[in-house]
Structures are given as structure tokens and as C-alpha cells.
N, C-alpha and C positions, 0 to 999 in steps of 0.2 A: 504494500500500500504506500502511495506517495505521501509526501508531507502535506499536500493540500487536502487529500482525502482523510488523513489523520485529523487535521484541523476541522474538517467537516463532521467527522465522527464525534469529536469533543463538543462541537457547536450544537449537535443534536441532543446531547445528554439532558439538558434542562427541560426538553419537551415532555419527558416522563411525568412531570408534575401534573399535566392536564391531558396527556395522550389518551386517557381512559374516560374522560369526562363526557357525558352525553349533552351536547349543546342542541338547542332548538334549531331546526332548519330555517334558512332564510332570515336569520337574526342579524342584528348589528352588534359590533363589539368595538370597544376602545382599548387599545393596548398602550400602556404608558411606560415611561422610563427609558433610560439609556441602555443599549445593549440587549434589548428584548426582541430583536428581529426574529429570532428563532420561534418564540412563542406567537408572534404575530403571523408568521408563516404557518404555524400549526393551526391557528384559528381559520386562516384562509383555506387550508386543505380540508377543514371540516365544514366548509361551505358558508362561513360567516362573511359578512361585509365588514371589513376592518378599517378603522381609523387609528393612526399612530400619532402620539404627541408626547412632548417632554413634560415633566412635572411642572416646570415653570409655566408652560402654555396652559396646562389644565387648570392652574390656579388663577389664570388671567380672567378678569371679569367678562371680557369680550368673548372668549372661548366658551365660558359657562353660559352666557346669554345665547350664543349660537346653537349650542348642543344641549340645552336644558331638557332633561327627561328623554333624551334621544336613544340611549344605548340599552340593549337587552343585557349585555355583559360588559363589565370592565375588568381587565386583567392587570394587576399591578404586583410586581415582585420587588420587595425590599425598598420601595420608594419612600414610604413614610419614615423609614429608618434614616434616610439621607436628608429628609426635610426637617428643618429645625422646629417647625410647628406642625407636627403630624395631624393633629385634630383638624386644623384648617384644611389640610389636603383631603382628609377623609370626608369632611363635610362637603367639600366641593365635588368629590366623586359621587356622593349620594345624590346631589342635585343633578348630576349628569345622567343618572340611571332612570330608565323607564319605571313606571309605578310598580311593575312586578319584575324589575330587573334584579341582577345579581352582581355583587362585587366578589371577585375571586382574588384573594390577597395572599401572596407568599411572603412570610416573615420569619426571620431568625429568632431563636429563643435565647435570651441572654443567660438563662439557667440551663442551657442544653448540656447534656452529659459530655459532649466533646470538650467543653471549656474546663470541666473538672478533671479531664484527662490530660490537660496541658496545652490545648490548642489556643492560639492567639485570637484576640478579638479582631474581626474583619475590618474595623474602622480605626482603632487605636494601634493595632499591630503589637499589642502587649498582652501578657497573660493576666487573667482574672479581673480586668477592668469591668467587663459586663457583669460578672458575678457580684462585684461590689457596688453595682449600680452607678458606675462611672464617677464615683465621688472623688477619685484622684485625677481622672482624665480631663474633666472640664471644670475644675475647681476655681480657676483663675479667669479673670476677664479676658486676658490675652490668649487663652487657650483657643485654638481654632477648632470649630465644630466640623468634624468629618462625617459624623453619623453615630448611631447607637442602636443596639438591639433592645428588645423589650421582653418581659416575661409574659406568661400566659394570662395572668390576672391583669397586668397592665394593658395588654392588647384588648382584652374584653372590655375594660373600663373605657378605653379610648373610643372603641367602636360604639359603645352605648352612648357616650357623650356626643358622638357625631351623628346620632339618629338611627343607627342600625340596631333594631330590636331583636331580630332573628339571626342568630349566629351559630354556625356549626364548625367546630375545629377538627382538623385532621392532622395527626402527628406524622412528621416526615423524617425518614432515615435513608440515606446518610445525611444529605442536606439538599438545599434548593438547587444547587448546581448539578447534583447527581442524585436525584430522588429515586431510590430503589424500592423502599417499602413505605406505604402510606396507609395509616390506620385511622378510622373514625374514633373519636375520643372515648366513646363508650364501648369500644371493642378491644379485647385483650387476646393477643395471639397465643395459640396453644402449639407452639413448635420451638425447636431449638434454634433461636436466632443467632447464636454464636457461629453457626455454620452457614448462615444465609447472607450476612451483611459484611461488606468490606468497607469499613469507615473511611471517609475522606476528610481531610483537614485543610484549613487555611495555611497552617505552617506546621507540617508534620514533624519537623526536627525537634520541636519542643515537647512532643507528647511523651508521657511517662506511664500511662495506664492503657491496658487493652480494653477498649470501650465495649466491644461486643460481649466480653465475658461478664459485664455488669448488667446486661439487659434482664436476665432472669431475676436478679435481686431487686431491680427496679419494679418489675412486674409483681413480685411477691409482696412488695411493700407499698404498692399503690402509687409509685412515683414515675412509672414509665412514661405517661403522657405529659406530666409536669416537667419532665426533663428531656423531652424530645428535642432534637437538634433544631428543628424548624417546624413551622405550621403552614398548612394550606387552610385558609379561613374562607368558608363559603357564607357570604352575607346575602340572604335572600329576603327581599322586601316583602314578598307574599308569604314567607314562612314555610315554603315547600322545599324540601331538601332531597338530595339523591339518597337512594337506598343502599349505597355502597358502604361496606364495612372495612374492606381491605383491598389494597391494590399492590401488586408486585410488578415492577417494570424491569426490563432487560435491554435498555437503550444502547448499552455499550456493545451489543452484539452486531450492530449494523442493520442496514435496511432489509436484508434477506432473512435475518434471524431474530430481530427484535420482536418480543411478544409482551403482552400485558395480561396479567391474570387478575380478574375482578371477582371478589366475593360479595354477593348481594344479600341483604337481610331477608329476602324472600326465600332463601335456601338454594339459590342457583349460583354456580360458579361458571364464569365465562373466561375463555382464553382467546385473545384476539391478536391478529397481526397488527403491528403499529403502522406498517407501510404496505402498500399493495404488493410489493415484491415478496412479502412473507406469507402470502395466502396459501402457497403450496405447502408451507411448513405446518399449517393448521390441518390440512388434509392428511399429511404424513403422520401427524400426531394421532389422528383418528385411526388410520390404517395400522399403526404400530400397536395400538390397544387391541384392535380386533385380532391381529396375528398372535399376540400374547394370549388372548382369551382362547383361541383355537388350540393352543398348546397347554391348556389347563391352568393357566396363570390367572389369579383373581385380579380383575381390573375394574375400576369404577365404570359404571354404565355411562355412556356419553353419546352425543350426537352432534352433527354439524347443523347449525341453525343461523341463517342470515350471515354466513361466512365466519361464524364464531364456533369454537369448540365448547359445548355446553355440557355440564355434568352437575349432579346434585351435591350440595354441601354435606360432607360426612362428619358427624359428631362422634369422633373416635380418637383414640390416642395415636399420635404419629409414631410410626415404626421406630424412628430414631429415639424418641423419648421413652418408648416401651423398653427398648434394648438397654438404654442407659440406666433406667430404673432397675432392670433385671440384674445388670452387672453389679450395681451397688448393693444388691441384697442377696443374690444367689448366683455365684459364678458358674456353677455347673449347668443350671437352667439357661443361663445366658449362652453358654457354648452350644447347647443343643439347639437353641433358636437361631444362632448364627449358622450352624450346620444346615438348618432348614432353609435359611435364606440362600445359602450357597447352592443348595440343591435346586431351588427355584430358578436360579440363574442358569444352571445346566439344563433345566427342563424347558427353558424359554424358547428354544429353537432346535432344529435338527443339528446333530453333531456330525460335521463333515470329516473331521479328523479326531479319532478317539485319543484319550490320554494314554500315552505309551510308557509312562513312568520315567520319562527322561527330563522332567522338569518343565516341559513346554506346555503340558496340560492339554485340554480339549480345545478344538476350534469349532465355533458355532457358525451355522449358515448365516444367521442374523444375530448380531451382538447389540443388545440394548444397554447402552452405557449409563442410562439413567435409572437402572434397576438398583437403587441404593436405599437404605432405610429412611433417608430424608424424604424420599418420594413414595412413601407408603403409609398406610394406616394398619394398625393391628386390630383385627376384628375376628371374633369367633374362632380363635386359635390359628389364624393364618394371616399373612400379609396381603393387603389389598393395595394394588399399585395405581399410580396416576402420574401424569406429566412425563410420559415416555416419549420424549421428543426425538432423541438421536438413535439411529440404527445404522450399523456398519456391517457390510457383507464380509463373510469369512473372517470372523474376528476371534482373537484368543479369549477364551472364557476367563483366563487368569487375570486379564486386565480389569474386567468387570468385578471380579472377586477382590482384587487389590483395591479398586475404587470403593467397593462396599466397606472395606476396612478403613480406608483413608477418610471418607466422609463421616464415619461413625466417630472417629477420634478427633476430627477437626474442631478446634475451639473448646475441647474438653480434656485439658491436660491432666486433670485429676484422675481420669479413668486409667491412664497409663500406669499409675501407681498400683492399681488393683490387678491389671492384666496388660502388660505391654503389647503394643501392636505386633511386635516381632513374634510373639507367641502365636498369634493368629496367622501370620505369614508362614510360620513353620507348620502349623496345623493343616493349612491348605496347600502345602507344597510350593510356596512361592519364593522361598529363599534363594534357590539356585539361580534363578533368573530375575531377581527382584529389580535390579537396575533396568532391565529391559521393560518390565511391566510398568515401572514408574515413569520411564521415558515416554512410553506410548500414552499413558494416562495424562501426563503433563502436556504433551503435544496436543491431545484432544481438547483439554481445557483451555490451553493457550489460544488455539485457533477459534474456539467457540466464543471466547471473551475478547478476542482481538488484542491479546496481551502485547504482542510485538508492536502493533500500531499505537497502543496506548501506554507503552513502556515509560516514556518521558512524563506523561500525565500522572501515571501511578507513582513514579519516583518523587514527584513534587507533592502529591496529595495523600498518598498512602504512607502509613508509618512504617518504620524499619525496626524489626524485632531487636536487632543488636543495639540500635540507638536508644530504644526504650529502656533496655537493660542499663546502658550507660547513664541515661538521664536519672534513673532510679538510684544508681550508685551515688551520683553527685549529691542527691538530696539527703543521703543518710550519713554523710561524714563531714567533718570539718575540712577546710581547705588543705591543711597539713596532712591529715590522715588520708584524704583522697589522693593527694599527690604521691604519698608513699605506697598506697595500696594499688592504685590503678594507672598512674602516669609513669613514674620512674621505676617500672617493674624490673628493669635490668640492672638496677643499682646492686653492685657486688656480685652480679651473675657471672662476670668474667673472671673473678678471682676466687670464687667458691664453687663447690660442687652443685650443679643445678639439678634440682629434683622436681619433676612434674607430679602434681597430685591430681589424679584423674586420668582415665585412658580412653575417653570417648571422643566426640567430634572436636571439642575444643583442643584437646591434646594433639589430635591428628593434624589440626590446622597449624598449631604452633610448630610441630615437627616439620611440616611441609614448608613453612615460610621462614622460620627463624633458627632452626637447629644448626644450619651451616655457620651462622654467626655466633650462636651460643649453644655449644654441644651439651647434650643432656646426659647427666651421670646416671640417673635412674628414674623409673616411673613407679609410683605407688598408687594403690586404689583400695577402697574399703571393701569392694566385692571380692570375696574369697574365691569365687568361681573364675576370676580372671588371673589369679596368681599363677605364675609359671608360664602364662601365655606371653607372646611377644608383640610389640608394636614398633614397627620400623626397626626390627632387630634388637630392641631393648626389652629385657624381661620385666614384666609387671610384678611388683612385690607388695608385701603387706606394709602398711604405714609404720609397723614396728621397726622398720629399717632406720627410721629417724632416731630411735632410742640408742642405736649403736654408734651414732655420729656425735661429735662434739659441737657445742654451740660455737658459731663463728666459722664452722667448717663447711657449711652448706647453705643454700638459698632455696626455698620452696616456692614454686609458682603454681598456684591453684588454677587448674584448667577445667572447671566445672561451672555450668550455668548457675545453678543454685548453690552458691559457695558459702552461705552463712553457716551451715552445719559444719563444714570443714574448717572454717575459721575458728569456731568454738572448740572443735576437736584439737586443733593445733595450739590454741591458747591453753587448754587443759593439759596438753603435753609439755607446756613450757617453751614451745617454739615461737620465737618472736620475729625471725627474719623470713617473712613471706610476703608475697604480693599476689595479685589476681590478674590473670590474663583475660583481656576483653577482646573477643574475636573480631569485633567491629572497629577497633581502634587502630590508628596508624602509628606504629612505633618506629623510631629511627633505627637505621642499620648500625651495626657495630663498626663495620668497615665502610667508612664514608668514601664516596668517589674522591679521587686524588685532586690536588689543587688545580685551579683553573689553568688551562693551557698546558697541563702536564700529562695528558693522556698520550695515546699513540699519536704520532705526528705532532707532538707538543711543541716542536720548533716554531710553528706558526703562531706568531704573537698578535695577529690581528684580532680585534674583539669579535665575538660571535654572539648571535642572537640568544642562544640558550646555553646554560651550563651543562645540565645532564639531559640526555635524550634516551629514548627507549623505543625498541622495535620488537615485535613478537612475531613468531611464525614457525613453520615446520622446517623450511629450508632443505627440502628433499631435492636431490639432484641439483646441487648448487650450480647456479648459472649466472650469466651476465646481468640479468634483471636484479638478482639479489645483490650483486656487487655494486651496481649503480645506486640501489637504494641505500646501502651502507655508506657509500661515498657521499651522496647528497646529504644524508643525515649528519655525517661527521663534519661536513662543511658548515653546518648550522649550530653545532654544539661542541663543547669542550670534551665531554666524556660521554661515550655511547655505550649503553647497555643493550644487549640483544638477548631476549628470552627465546628459548628453543623448546618446542613441544616434544614431550616424550613419545616413545613408540606407542604406549598404551593410550596416551592422549590423542594421537592420530587416529587410532582405531575407534576410540569412543566418540570423539568430537567430529571427525570427518568420515567415519565409517569406511576407512581405507587402510591398506597395509603400506607402511612406508617402504620405499625401495632401499634406502640407506638407513642402517640402525642408528639409534640416538647417539651413542658414544662417538660415532664417526661424524655425524652431522654437527654436533656441538663443537667438536675439535676443528672442523673446517671453518666454522663461524669464528671460533676463538682465534684462529690463525690469520684471519683477515686483518690487514694493516689498519683498517678503519674502525675496527671493533675494539673497544677498551676492556669490555667484560662480557663474557657469554655465560648465561645462567639457565638452569633448568626451570621450566614452568611447571609448577605442581598441577597434577591432573584436576583435583577438586577445586583449585583456587587459581584458575587460569585467566580470569577476566582482568580488564584494565584497572578496575578499582582496587583489587588486591595487589596488582603490580605497583600502582601508585603508592599505596599504603606502605609497601615494602621498600621502594627505591626513591620515592619523592622526586621523580623526574620533572623537568620543566616542560617537556614536550614528548608526545608519542607520535612517531612517524608511521604511516600506513599507506598501502597502495590505494589508488583512486577507485579500484573496483568496489570499495566499501563506502564510497562517498555518500550514497543514498540509503545505506543499510540502517534501519531504525535502531538496532542495537548499538552500532558504532556511533550514531548521532547522539544517542543517550549517554554513551561513554564520553563523547566530546563535551557534552553539557556538564557532566560530572567534573571533568578536568578543569573546565573554565571556572567552575564554582570554587575550585581549590587552587586557583592561581596558576594552572598549567594549561597547555594547549594541545591540540591534535592537528597535525599537518598531513594532508593527503598528497602523495606523490603520484605522478602520472604512471599508469600501468604499462609495463614493457610488453607491447603487443607482439613483437617478433619472437620472443622467447619466454616460455613459462614452464614450470615443472609439469603442468598438466599436458602441454603439447609434447614435451619430451617423452612423457610416459606413453602417450598415444602412439608415438613413433616406435617406441620400444615394443609395445604390445602388438603392433602391426608388423614387426620385423623390419622396420625401415631405419632403425638406428642401432 
């Protein structure tokens, strides 16, 4: 997808706020505010005659006189927040409405859960201003008013004062710019929202809480609607409101896949295509249900009516919630029900290739990837399925079984303490090829959600798990303790024996990125099952090893996400020299690049644009194109680091076998006169961001064939935010490794 189409996809997201709304035909509408062209377009597509105007114009007496009682609908998003006298604006809008007209108002909630999780106020760009009622933001006469959010009660009072007597609030998650879930204020969802919502933020870097994990507590304590991130407020002058209780939008999927699911108070559930291009998907949804029914799978009765997929509302426990409750109370019964669910997946279609016991599992003629607990109810001792949108031909059953497990554990970390997901992977024979099933699953989800196209948008607005962890750390310690524990973690690490506490993903990442600079003496772990095993050739031992060493002889680096218990353990053991490895932090290298103009070819004293440069690649069948890239990069930097992909990395990332083995490839690169340092790229941490965290280069150089690649453009943006750059060199058309390989394979070279 091109940059322009990516921008178009982002532009369409706010339409979800009203894409479901039933407007009267041949009606008139006023769409006000700046940047609301998308909503005005939506209204026109729904057959309304639309007038657009700025807030200033709407409040003008001449405009009010011209259009008094003219409009059946007025749509306004965030406008009263930006107007210093919002009641005056709302009063003007009421005057512009027809006597039975409706004001559809989108407003942020200053007490939204997002702000308690650390998000910045959209107007002051600071934390907690809205929560405090802006008492610090606009306390002085010279403070410039940029806007402000209101609470639920404040909004209700303002509308009442403006003459609106009949008001219906809808709670919006994630927010007005990306409305995914919309709930009537008297409706309470009975599903696991932690697996449904991907929260978006104004400033994601400041977030320190996982918002979606709080929804259940908000519901249980009657705070869900009061702390909604935003509201859609339907102000109907005649007091007649929509019968909609809940709306689920999927605007991020694009024109062919975007659907909206509407739950009506009448007991009917509708699923509609947002755009005409998606109507075939509605028909496919119906056919998938009928095919599953033909194979003995229980599916909610449904029909196609006026282009919509229509089914009855089911008052039953969602399969996800049933299984979660079962695991918390009866592990053996849970396993039996999961077995039953797995069997239903295998029953859902003809098996074209049976399970041969080689780890590949069975292949289904039709694979229904949405056969997960989240898309089912538990009734009368079985699972009743709905929303079976996606069907793939000749599909591995193991991918769907893996997805069954993934969706169950998503957003429910406490369940892993009772039964780790790995136990289910083992139970269903997924471990041998787990990476393969995970890759297919992620590829499916990425394509469905347009992750590549929205990567930069997500990077800006979705929170980062590692950053949340770091933000929480800073809040729990004094500046001195935080510096000792989390910043200067390598203090004394090069003069003492370095011991890693923990042998999981954090330890693996440390070994991959930093063990060459800081050799690890030993690895200890509290799990006795791991003692005697090896991690990167280092034997995992009991923490009792620390008792055998003298104080001042060693330094412990805690490589565990939940490190508090280990800190207490070390304190009780009398260990004082320890720090905590943060997998998302950029730590300096021990061996710094040598002084300016002192690399290879250091005799050149002319100033260069960059100090440290970086290039990554496979560099198989080394040729003139590689040489030219190194030469051009060296002409622009004092010190050039080249990362070389390992053989396993080539197989995994490019799904090819390298012609030249890694040891020979990196030696050829290292021997090049333009290369100051050749380094191995760790398989699991091969991306630009990890490379920058490790080498702190000023510029990454790349071939021009990646110029329009969304992933590389996102990396370019990341580097720019961290004071570095990415430069694309023209691709060498005459010579490339691919062309050389083609000649070799054809016997022409």
C-alpha cells in the first residue's frame, strides 16, 4: 500500500463513530468544525444534503438567521471543547436544528481511563490537567486557552443549560479518532474486552498502565461509562432515540473488509459492510456459517436481510469467559473443554491431509480462522459459534488451534500462572513447529488489520509494552536508586564476574546484544527444572551459587520482567551489587567507535556529515553493488559498522538458503577497506531499532529498493525521532546477489 492510501486509511478511521447510525433519507445535515471532511463525506454517502461550516461561522448571527431551524442533523466533534464559551455554541446549534432534529456530538471525557493510565491531555499536552479540572493549566490571565475536555456530568449540565432536554450518551472506546467499541450508557458488555480493544493514545510514550486490563474492574464497580474515553451524545429534540445498545467497528481493515456489528434492544444483531466493496464479505460470512453447520458445528441461526447479516441476540456466557472461569476453578475440566474445542476445529471441514505424527498436524479443506473462544457462546454443554468471517483453503489445523490458545490468553496474564500457554502447545503437538504456526497466525492478523500500512500510526498511538515497564520503574524509585538500578547497569560489570538472574526472553536478549561487550560468568534461575540446562553455552545454576562468591567479586543483572520478587530475594541474601536489565532501553556499548577520522582510511581529514554509520544485510555472493554501497557510506561517515545476517536469519527472514556461510560472509565484509567493524545481527533482534539501541549510529544506509517499504519508512521515522537519519542509496541495477544466483541456478555462471 502506498503512502497516500495509508493516509486515506487513517483518514477513514473516525467514520466509525457514525458509520452505523440510521439517518433519515433525504434529510439535511450541518457538519461543523475543522478537519471533519471525512464525516461530512460519510453523511453524503448516506444520502444526506450536507452543509459544512466553521465554528466561528455557526456562531455568527447572520448564519443563524439564514439557517434557523433548517437542519435535521448537526454533527459536531470536539468543537465545544475548543470554544471558550461552549454553552453559547450549543445554544446556537439548537437554534439551527429543525423542531424534531438531532445534535450528534462527539466529546472527550476529561475523566477517561486513558488519562489515569498516563496519556497526555489533547489540549495542554501535559499529564493529569483534565483530571484536575485544568486548575493548573488556565490559572493565570496570561495562560492561552487551547481547549479543554469535560466530564460526563459537566456535559449533561451544559446541554441542559443550552435547551437540550432529551439526551442519550454512548461510551466510546478507544477514542473519537479511532472508535472501535460504542456502548449505550445503560448497556454493560458481557465479554472479555481485554482481548477486543487496542487502546490508542495522544502521547503513548507517557502511558504506564495497561488500560484494557482495567475494563473488567470498571464494569464490576459501576465506573465503566463514567470513565469512558469519549462520548457520542445523541440530543434528540423529539425525545426519540435509536434502539442500538452496542456497536463494534473495524474501520482499520479497509474498504473491502471493514464491517460494523450492531446490537439492537429488540434482540436483533446486524452485521453490515461499511462500504459497498465489502458486501461480498457479508455473503461469505453467511456461507461460512452454513458450511460449518453442515459439518455438525453449532452456529447461530442467521440470514441475509437488506444486505445485512442478521442473527438473534444470544443471552449466554461467551466461550472465552466460560473457559477463563473454568481454568480459575477447575483445571482438569478446563483441559477437557479445550480438548472439545480443539476437536470442533478438526471437525469443521474435511481433512485433506491427515496428521502423520510429524508435527505438521492435519490440513483442513477449509480453515476457519475465527473459530476461537472469543467468537463463541457456551450453551447446553457445547460451543455455539458466530462471526466466522475468514476461511482459507487447504489450511493447517494447527494454526487455528494455536490461535485458539493465543486469543484465550491475550490480555489475561494471570491465567499463565495457573497453566502456561506452553502446556497447551505441548498438549496439542504444536511445539515442534511453533514458530511456523505463529508466523502464519501473525501474517493473517497483520494482513486483516493492515498492520504494515498502519505501522507508523500504531507506533505513534499504541503503547509499547517495554516502555510501560520503564515508565512504571521510574515512578517507584528515587532518582538515585533509579539510576543505579536501571540506567548504569554496567557499573562494575567489566571488573567483576557478571551473573544473569533469569534464563528467559530477557536473558536471551541480553546475551544476543551485549554479551560480546560484557561476557557472562554464569546464569542462575529459581526454576529447578532449568538447572543443568544451557543457554548460549552457559549452564543454568541455582541462585545458591551466589553464596559461594565473595561480596565485591560479582555483579548480578536481573533479567526478569517481574523483578520485584528477585530483588527481595537478593536483599534477603545480602546481595547489594545488582541492577535490572530493561529490554527496551538503549545502553551504551563498552567498546565505543574509535575517535573521529581514525577508522579505516582515517588519513582523510576532511569533515564528514556523520560520525558513525550503519548498514545491514546478508551480503551473499559479495559483488560490486555491495562494495559501492560501503564506499559511498564511508565517504559520509567516520566509522562504518556493517551488520551481517546469520545463516539461520537468512533462512527465517528470507526463507532462502545462503550460498556462502556466515563465517565467510562476515570475514569478506570485515576485510573490506571501507568497513571499520563487521558485527553479527542477532536473529531475534535484527531490526533497526535494536541496532540503534546497541550502536547509537548517526545514520543507517540502505538500498533504494526499500524507499517505499512501510517498515523501513517507520524505521526512518524512529531514527529521526532519536536524532539519527536513514539514507537510501540508488540500487545497483546491473549486479545483484539475486541475479547472480539466477545465473548460477540456470548454469550460466
